[in-house]
TORGU-251499 format. One record per residue (C-alpha): y, z, x. Coordinates in steps of 0.02 Angstrom, whole numbers, padded with zeros to 5 digits, always signed. Layout:
N
YZX...
This chain:
602
-00004+00006+00010+00168-00035+00080+00285+00099+00061+00496+00081+00035+00610+00093+00157+00696+00265+00172+00883+00275+00147+01039+00411+00186+01097+00501+00037+01287+00529+00021+01358+00662+00110+01407+00752-00049+01233+00743-00105+01188+00834+00057+01319+00958+00032+01266+01014-00152+01055+01025-00097+01115+01136+00067+01195+01247-00044+01064+01239-00173+00920+01262-00016+01034+01412+00046+01017+01505-00109+00837+01451-00146+00759+01509+00020+00898+01671+00037+00768+01784-00079+00599+01720-00001+00524+01873+00069+00350+01805+00167+00284+01904+00301+00187+01743+00378+00357+01646+00406+00478+01703+00535+00661+01677+00410+00715+01513+00385+00862+01412+00304+01041+01355+00318+01076+01550+00321+00982+01593+00474+01068+01423+00563+00937+01304+00519+00996+01110+00516+00911+01008+00374+00824+00849+00397+00905+00717+00293+00813+00677+00161+00712+00525+00153+00539+00423+00193+00449+00427+00366+00611+00511+00437+00627+00568+00618+00771+00672+00676+00892+00618+00811+00832+00648+00975+00852+00836+01001+00889+00886+01199+00837+01070+01230+00920+01189+01361+00741+01214+01453+00609+01098+01525+00451+01146+01395+00277+01163+01474+00144+01052+01372-00016+01010+01448+00053+01004+01633+00209+00911+01589+00363+00980+01547+00492+00915+01408+00667+00932+01373+00674+00820+01216+00601+00841+01052+00595+00763+00882+00563+00837+00699+00443+00718+00596+00438+00728+00419+00262+00691+00398+00233+00873+00492+00250+00852+00678+00348+00910+00813+00359+00761+00944+00404+00784+01126+00465+00661+01252+00596+00524+01243+00501+00387+01153+00574+00323+00976+00405+00350+00887+00478+00213+00758+00297+00133+00706+00213+00326+00697+00093+00294+00567+00125+00409+00410-00064+00410+00375-00139+00541+00501-00222+00465+00652-00389+00581+00711-00344+00647+00899-00359+00607+01029-00200+00470+01025-00125+00376+01162+00046+00406+01190+00086+00534+01043+00144+00690+01107+00155+00802+00978+00098+00981+00884+00057+00944+00702+00026+01066+00586-00009+00976+00453+00004+00791+00470+00013+00718+00298+00112+00612+00207+00291+00683+00156+00412+00592+00059+00576+00712+00012+00696+00562-00036+00718+00593-00220+00672+00787-00217+00810+00916-00246+00686+01063-00174+00587+01031-00042+00671+01046+00138+00621+01033+00312+00726+01151+00432+00749+01158+00601+00830+01266+00737+00820+01340+00902+00774+01524+00925+00870+01613+01073+00926+01771+00990+00823+01932+01076+00763+02001+00893+00655+01848+00856+00600+01807+01031+00528+02015+01015+00444+01959+00849+00373+01843+00928+00332+01901+01085+00230+02044+00980+00145+01900+00876+00062+01813+01014+00031+01977+01116-00077+02036+00990-00167+01870+01000-00162+01856+01188-00166+02049+01264-00154+01965+01416+00023+01891+01361+00089+02050+01326+00216+02088+01480+00274+01884+01481+00418+01884+01358+00476+01747+01303+00650+01663+01345+00653+01524+01224+00583+01450+01077+00596+01320+00925+00544+01332+00746+00537+01194+00605+00493+01245+00437+00420+01119+00293+00467+01193+00135+00426+01153-00022+00384+00970+00026+00299+00865-00097+00166+00722-00044+00210+00543-00055+00164+00494-00238+00118+00623-00298+00159+00753-00432+00318+00864-00392+00213+00998-00471+00105+01013-00301+00191+01069-00140+00162+01136+00033+00252+01257+00132+00214+01275+00310+00289+01326+00482+00273+01279+00672+00329+01374+00807+00335+01316+00991+00381+01455+01113+00394+01484+01307+00411+01609+01443+00428+01462+01572+00257+01485+01621+00151+01493+01480+00190+01400+01320+00103+01429+01122+00114+01347+00965+00129+01467+00810+00057+01388+00643+00099+01475+00483+00029+01408+00335+00101+01485+00153+00054+01365+00006-00050+01197+00032-00061+01114-00144-00085+00932-00081-00194+00841+00086-00156+00658+00048-00024+00528-00005-00060+00397-00111-00009+00286+00025-00161+00336+00143-00315+00281+00078-00388+00444+00046-00353+00512+00218-00328+00709+00226-00218+00806+00346-00247+00831+00502-00190+00991+00597-00194+01027+00781-00112+00947+00942-00101+00818+01072-00061+00773+01235-00057+00587+01226-00165+00576+01376-00328+00543+01289-00392+00721+01366-00302+00866+01303-00299+00866+01115-00381+00996+00968-00413+00963+00791-00394+01131+00684-00557+01144+00565-00566+01067+00401-00453+00926+00464-00458+00759+00358-00550+00857+00227-00501+00908+00034-00531+01094+00130-00400+01081+00245-00282+01165+00107-00401+01332+00166-00279+01355+00322-00178+01452+00222-00325+01594+00217-00417+01544+00385-00344+01602+00540-00399+01591+00731-00324+01771+00762-00376+01868+00615-00221+01858+00515-00251+01748+00382-00123+01585+00350-00085+01595+00557-00143+01507+00707-00105+01523+00890-00141+01407+01028-00090+01404+01207-00035+01231+01231+00012+01262+01433-00181+01262+01499-00291+01415+01516-00170+01557+01577-00303+01625+01701-00268+01465+01795-00095+01469+01777-00012+01465+01960+00156+01556+01957+00186+01568+02146+00223+01391+02172+00378+01369+02284+00424+01190+02168+00394+01292+01994+00577+01370+01992+00670+01299+01856+00855+01364+01758+00866+01375+01586+00984+01290+01532+00966+01175+01666+01155+01111+01646+01320+01167+01559+01530+01169+01590+01604+01239+01748+01692+01369+01679+01561+01493+01680+01541+01656+01578+01360+01624+01501+01194+01687+01550+01066+01588+01645+00883+01598+01662+00770+01574+01817+00583+01557+01784+00417+01460+01820+00379+01568+01963+00308+01753+01966+00432+01886+02024+00331+02033+02091+00497+02122+02150+00635+02224+02061+00785+02153+02180+00811+01976+02230+00952+01876+02319+01013+01729+02206+01150+01609+02279+01225+01488+02181+01309+01345+02286+01311+01470+02441+01394+01622+02318+01267+01763+02313+01281+01813+02107+01291+01988+02050+01245+02084+01926+01068+01985+01923+00926+02075+01812+00742+02027+01860+00561+02042+01748+00392+01970+01796+00418+01820+01721+00609+01778+01734+00769+01818+01826+00942+01821+01713+01122+01802+01794+01289+01752+01724+01353+01599+01778+01506+01612+01860+01649+01468+01862+01597+01336+01974+01700+01230+02092+01574+01084+02140+01460+00984+02052+01381+00895+01983+01220+00945+02059+01222+01125+02116+01082+01215+02219+01021+01365+02150+00926+01469+02292+00809+01626+02261+00776+01748+02407+00730+01917+02445+00810+02066+02483+00756+02020+02662+00847+01838+02646+00703+01749+02655+00733+01583+02549+00578+01592+02409+00609+01448+02300+00766+01308+02260+00806+01209+02082+00972+01128+02033+01105+01166+01910+01189+01018+01820+01382+01041+01799+01436+00952+01630+01615+00866+01700+01701+00832+01531+01794+00672+01488+01981+00687+01525+02043+00648+01359+02210+00717+01378+02293+00577+01334+02283+00624+01140+02384+00770+01160+02502+00746+01310+02653+00634+01308+02692+00637+01505+02698+00782+01649+02754+00777+01819+02575+00801+01907+02473+00671+01990+02304+00655+02055+02363+00683+02228+02409+00831+02361+02558+00920+02337+02642+01023+02461+02690+01171+02336+02866+01267+02364+02890+01422+02301+02981+01357+02115+02857+01195+02113+02773+01206+01935+02646+01107+01811+02763+01037+01668+02694+00962+01503+02758+00878+01366+02655+00865+01193+02644+00729+01101+02701+00736+00904+02555+00655+00791+02437+00719+00668+02323+00808+00784+02463+00924+00880+02554+00929+00720+02419+01010+00614+02294+01085+00703+02311+01246+00812+02247+01261+00984+02196+01402+01119+02258+01343+01281+02139+01421+01447+02192+01395+01623+02063+01405+01744+02095+01415+01955+02001+01438+02099+02051+01512+02252+01939+01443+02394+01935+01433+02591+01850+01314+02704+01836+01325+02878+01874+01157+02985+01695+01115+02983+01707+01121+02782+01611+01276+02791+01652+01376+02603+01687+01533+02676+01762+01616+02506+01807+01582+02337+01867+01670+02195+01873+01587+02029+01982+01659+01894+02026+01607+01713+02186+01659+01609+02208+01636+01411+02390+01561+01397+02398+01546+01199+02240+01600+01078+02322+01506+00951+02481+01368+00955+02536+01225+00882+02560+01099+01018+02703+00985+00939+02785+01160+00913+02776+01209+01087+02819+01060+01149+02823+01102+01334+02719+01200+01432+02774+01258+01612+02682+01337+01715+02736+01405+01884+02617+01398+02029+02697+01577+02094+02654+01633+01948+02463+01594+01989+02443+01594+02181+02507+01703+02306+02619+01633+02432+02575+01630+02595+02736+01702+02688+02687+01682+02863+02619+01531+02979+02485+01563+03110+02439+01431+03239+02269+01550+03260+02199+01505+03100+02090+01376+03070+02053+01395+02904+02102+01298+02752+02163+01372+02579+02123+01270+02424+02182+01306+02240+02114+01208+02092+02175+01215+01934+02094+01153+01761+02176+01186+01583+02063+01174+01438+02131+01147+01257+02020+01209+01128+02032+01141+00926+02023+01290+00827+01970+01195+00667+01798+01106+00669+01857+01002+00512+01898+00853+00628+01848+00726+00714+01934+00735+00873+01831+00780+01019+01807+00975+01086+01846+01051+01186+01996+00927+01260+02029+00965+01420+02144+00908+01556+02111+00920+01725+02215+00960+01864+02140+00884+02011+02293+00909+02136+02242+01022+02284+02408+01136+02298+02468+01230+02441+02617+01339+02491+02773+01274+02584+02733+01418+02724+02568+01358+02717+02608+01166+02759+02620+01181+02957+02448+01265+02943+02356+01140+02854+02437+01002+02950+02355+01079+03092+02188+01075+03019+02203+00888+02967+02245+00866+03149+02107+00936+03221+01976+00845+03090+02080+00673+03133+02027+00714+03323+01879+00707+03298+01859+00549+03202+01812+00435+03360+01661+00564+03381+01593+00507+03187+01446+00382+03196+01509+00181+03159+01494+00115+02992+01332+00039+03009+01236+00200+03028+01277+00224+02860+01282+00077+02760+01082+00082+02753+01110+00236+02664+01230+00181+02523+01196+00073+02365+01265-00118+02362+01412-00142+02246+01374-00270+02097+01456-00430+02110+01520-00400+01934+01551-00267+01819+01444-00271+01646+01560-00275+01483+01506-00164+01344+01580-00227+01182+01757-00228+01195+01763-00129+01343+01795-00230+01511+01761-00065+01620+01621+00048+01533+01661+00239+01627+01473+00222+01706+01352+00108+01736+01212+00084+01832+01231+00254+01905+01417+00196+01945+01552+00323+01909+01711+00314+01879+01843+00317+02007+01994+00457+01968+02092+00386+02099+02089+00199+02013+02034+00200+01832+02093+00054+01695+02087+00176+01553+02222+00283+01638+02407+00220+01695+02474+00228+01874+02292+00290+01919+02254+00151+02063+02414+00175+02190+02278+00187+02312+02210+00022+02268+02346-00072+02224+02255-00256+02186+02154-00148+02076+02112-00156+01918+01970-00009+01901+01836+00066+02039+01685+00144+02048+01576+00283+02150+01402+00308+02201+01295+00379+02326+01099+00414+02341+01120+00599+02382+01250+00721+02308+01350+00735+02477+01333+00560+02547+01364+00444+02616+01454+00340+02441+01529+00190+02436+01686+00141+02327+01697-00032+02239+01843-00106+02153+01852-00251+02044+02002-00369+01967+02054-00376+01791+01913-00499+01764+01796-00369+01828+01731-00464+01985+01731-00379+02138+01860-00418+02278+01826-00342+02469+02002-00376+02559+02069-00217+02594+02240-00271+02598+02212-00301+02403+02145-00129+02380+01979-00141+02398+01849+00007+02405+01731+00039+02542+01615+00160+02629+01637+00347+02622+01570+00464+02747+01529+00593+02614+01513+00547+02417+01663+00591+02309+01532+00656+02178+01463+00810+02284+01522+00931+02416+01655+01024+02441+01831+01005+02355+01899+00928+02505+01812+00785+02520+01792+00726+02714
């Protein structure tokens, strides 16, 4: 039988049905199911036929049968899918495991239809709150006593609530739940069955529901007894842990065989985040047998970290480097145990939505005592009708003449907690109010002090499609007038070393090749990224007056194979064609990549 294609409901209908679901699920008290519904922060899968959610990026690499996944999808027909496959051709009729290429946990794979139904819903959410994770700790520990001391750090729950079958009477409904959870080493799936009143949709040729999991490798899979039979409805009364209606499976392999002391197993969750810091990170994937460890982030020693047997928690500080920074875990004797990497989300500078003009440039500035940043805001719909908070982030760092980081002192300040930018009109920030002025010059000091500023504007209303947060990055490296002599001495010493550096041929084999032409994407002659080439901040066609160093270019890109270089800068004319004449503003070799290393590039 051919099924009708699903269609999207109007947003008004979705809103009305969400409110209805909230009142319906709020009073549900089922001891098998953990709480669910919009009142618990759940998202709702769009009603339809054979729906699959958009890719859901999860902040952890979830261990699932010798592989780790950071993307899942929710399938209306009773599955949580792993990996970045599209799964668009996935059958609504269950296929007997093992199945090549389908990576899933399947509490009840059967043909669900919610398109014209106002009762059934599929709810899903990430679980990071400690109370629910502790509840899952206890549920799994009761079934796996050896797991009692291994605390979960993350979970995801999907609830199929009162879902009807395709082509069946709406009198027959199923309610069940799937939870995936991990402590970073071991992973589990929990299936909770509350009500099962149907097993096969009318288009599935009498093929009854299947329950189990499948790793997609034709080796690791499992079918719960009574799958593909009418008796699969009895799962509400059956169990593999002596708790009717609940099944728990270890889905990362045999717990007794887990190798938790391999140095390359260290991971961090979340594995990416904004540079402002202030949020918790967890290091996991190896065993931590000691009570104290040293944790270094980009050579900074993190303080206040707490260690358990399976993970270490730390607060993320503000970060000045990126996009990839190294995390090291060492013993208190300073012996390296393992390393991993954290990725910094560098937000696009979209300040042109707000700022009319300013007195700053993306360049080095000699700062006198009365120098300041001045921003004048636009008067438009956004600035006149919305309130913003304005935060200032700044870093005071010291580097030696060999570019070794001596110290970094990240700080932040709320300038306005709620302000209308059009009414504010102009924002002025005096450097001397932020950075202490150096009053003496010492010729014997070889260190250089770098001060980096960034402003972030956050929209206080969430009812607009304007991207938030809106950031304005002031990337100018600043210093006090009294320190200018010291800085110039530093630069002179560095220049004196230039003849000692290897010739360009040493680096040419280590850098990417510049494409001859930039591929246009739609109406965009110069995309911000392509083939791992990133737009250069010093020459950006989307921002006026940024190509002073490459006068003949319209747009430049940078790329390196390694975070700290060497790298290459590629510049293009208005037609997207590369040109190589240095006198016309061509790019070239960069001994240290622009995308990594210290703030001060070599």
